[in-house]
C-alpha positions, 0 to 999 in steps of 0.5 A: 131443232127449231130456229127463229130469226128475229129482226129488231126494227123499231120506228123513230130512228133519229140520226138517220130518219126511217133508217130501218126502211130507208131506200137502199138501191130501190128497196127498203133496206130491211128487204135485203136481210129478210131475203138473206134469212129466207134464202138461208132456209134454216129458219122455222120462223122469221119475225120482225119485232117492231112498234111501227105500223109503217114498218109492219106494212112494208114487211108484210108487203114482202110476204112476211107476217108480223104476228104481234107488235112490240110494246112501247116500253120496249121501243125507246132508245134506252132498251137494249136488244136482249130484252126485246129478244127475250120478250119475243120468245116469251110471246111465242111461248104463250102461243105454244111455240118454243125455239131452240136457237135464235138468230138476231139479224139487224135490219140495216145489214144489207151486205150480209149473204145467206152463206154468212148465215149458214156458215155461222150457224155451222160454226155455232153447231160445231160447239154444240150450241154451248156459246152464243156467236157474234159477227165481227170484222177485223179492225184494219190497224192495231188498236194499240195505235189508237189515239184520243183527242184531248180538249186542247186538240192534242193527240193522246196515245191510248197505249204509248208503249205500243206505238213503236211496235210493228203491226205484225207483232201485235194481235189482231182485234175485231169490232161488232160488225152490226150484222147478226148474232146467234143465241141458244134459248138457254141464254134467255132463261137463266141457264147461261151466264150473260157474261159468257164468251161469244164465238166469232164469225168474221165478216169481210171488211167490205160487208161490215158497215154498221149504219148509224149515220148518213155517211155510213149509209152512203158507204154501204150503198157504194160497197153494195154497188161493188159487190153487186155490179149491174 
């Protein structure tokens, strides 16, 4: 089977400027996921999908060729990842190259390991590639204990009837770890239900920071130092 890793890394991030290539312990943050994917040694191609020539220059400086640029109509805030992956696959198809499996890895996931990629791929294969797979992390407390804050500043429980339940009596819940997913090619050619359930790959909590804000970035840097003490 032929596998491709696609890293969606458009330019123009707003909440964290230049988020996809921001300095992270001395290197552009995208370097770490590139290195992780390369070390996994299960990909026929690693492609960075970007509209930014600055990102392209950074990526190629690490020895990864950006064979084609992402068009503007797939590079704004409103475009989801799935249309981007589908477009990349079609571009390669036009070049006579087809892939069986796609790993979408986010450029701002510097804490994942090559072992995560390999183990998740094994899980995905064990189900005969019939389901996509998504990396998740455990929510540290039951979601039934969550509150919303109303306009008057008062707390409003989401599940009032569950507040008195013990945590051990409630089922664990998980959130999108902002790291990576696996897809069979059929997912993008209409042979699978887009609402189909996903397999899970559970990341340890200290390696699942979804970097959307400066606070997230600082937390990721601190965790990286803990994981990689030098």
